[in-house]
C-alpha positions in Angstrom: 15.1 -5.3 4.4 17.6 -2.7 3.3 17.0 1.1 3.4 16.9 1.2 -0.4 14.2 -1.5 -0.5 12.2 0.5 2.1 12.6 3.7 -0.1 11.3 1.7 -3.1 8.4 0.4 -1.0 7.4 3.9 0.1 7.7 5.2 -3.5 5.4 2.4 -4.7 2.8 3.8 -2.2 2.9 7.3 -3.7 5.7 8.9 -1.6 8.1 11.2 -3.3 11.8 11.7 -2.5 12.1 15.3 -1.3 15.8 15.4 -0.7 18.8 13.3 0.2 21.3 14.4 2.8 24.2 12.1 3.2 22.8 8.6 3.7 19.3 9.8 4.7 16.4 9.9 2.3 13.6 12.4 3.1 10.3 11.4 1.6 7.0 13.4 1.5 3.4 12.5 1.0 0.4 14.8 1.7 2.3 16.9 4.2 3.8 13.8 6.0 7.6 13.4 6.2 9.6 10.3 6.7 13.3 9.9 7.0 14.9 6.6 5.9 18.6 5.8 6.4 20.2 4.0 3.5 23.6 2.5 4.4 24.6 0.5 1.4 23.4 -3.1 1.5 23.1 -3.1 5.3 19.7 -4.1 6.7 17.6 -1.8 8.7 17.2 -2.5 12.4 14.1 -4.7 13.0 12.4 -2.1 15.2 12.9 0.7 12.7 11.7 -1.6 9.8 8.5 -2.4 11.7 8.0 1.2 12.6 8.3 2.3 9.0 6.0 -0.4 7.8 3.4 0.5 10.4 3.4 4.1 9.3 2.8 2.9 5.8 -0.2 0.9 7.0 1.3 -2.5 6.2 
């Protein structure tokens, strides 16, 4: 899963893009903050992907 796909997944769960700095998207939802790296079409590392999905509750 790419970083852009992960951002889209978070946005579908109600998260909002707060800001973008370089290749890092900062998303917010109810006081929580999550930073997702988006490096073109490069896949996220498996550990990071699983961590982000776990925080979403998936």
